[in-house]
C-alpha positions as CSV (number, residue, x, y, z in Angstrom):
1,M,29.4,-18.9,15.3
2,T,26.5,-20.8,13.7
3,C,24.2,-19.6,16.5
4,K,25.0,-15.8,15.4
5,R,24.4,-16.7,11.8
6,F,21.0,-18.3,12.6
7,F,19.9,-15.4,14.7
8,C,21.0,-13.0,12.0
9,L,19.1,-14.9,9.4
10,L,16.1,-15.1,11.5
11,A,16.1,-11.4,12.3
12,C,16.5,-10.5,8.6
13,S,13.7,-12.9,7.5
14,A,11.4,-11.5,10.1
15,V,12.0,-7.9,8.7
16,V,11.6,-8.9,5.2
17,F,8.5,-10.9,5.7
18,G,7.0,-8.5,8.2
19,S,7.4,-5.6,5.9
20,T,5.3,-7.2,3.2
21,A,2.3,-7.2,5.3
22,A,2.7,-3.6,6.5
23,W,0.5,-0.7,5.3
24,S,2.2,2.5,4.2
25,A,1.2,6.1,3.7
26,E,3.1,9.1,2.3
27,I,3.4,12.1,4.6
28,H,4.4,15.4,3.2
29,G,4.8,18.6,5.2
30,R,5.9,22.2,4.9
31,S,6.8,24.7,7.6
32,S,6.9,28.4,7.2
33,T,7.6,31.5,9.4
34,Q,5.9,34.8,9.1
35,F,7.1,38.1,10.6
36,G,4.6,40.8,11.0
37,W,5.3,44.4,11.8
38,F,2.5,46.8,12.5
39,N,1.2,49.7,14.5
40,D,-1.3,48.8,17.3
41,I,-4.6,50.7,16.5
42,F,-5.5,51.0,20.2
43,T,-2.1,52.3,21.7
44,G,-0.3,53.5,18.5
45,N,2.7,51.4,19.5
46,K,4.7,49.5,16.9
47,Q,4.5,45.8,17.4
48,A,6.1,42.8,15.9
49,E,4.9,39.2,15.8
50,F,6.3,35.9,14.6
51,G,4.0,33.1,13.4
52,E,4.9,29.6,12.6
53,Y,2.6,27.6,10.3
54,L,2.8,23.9,9.8
55,N,1.0,22.1,6.8
56,L,0.9,18.3,6.9
57,S,-0.7,16.1,4.3
58,V,-1.0,12.3,4.4
59,T,-1.8,10.5,1.0
60,Q,-2.1,7.0,-0.3
61,I,-3.6,5.7,3.0
62,D,-5.9,3.3,1.3
63,K,-5.8,2.1,-2.2
């Protein structure tokens, strides 16, 4: 029983002390889908397209 408590205390202290020295950054993102419907100028056929756009930004990398 004391071995389990000691291991738990050791693991928790490693997480707490390890997290103080870690670097952090904020990551924000946005995803959008676009549907395009148009006539092809070469063949005259109607066409449809889906486009997926992903915008990521990373801030507060270095103080």
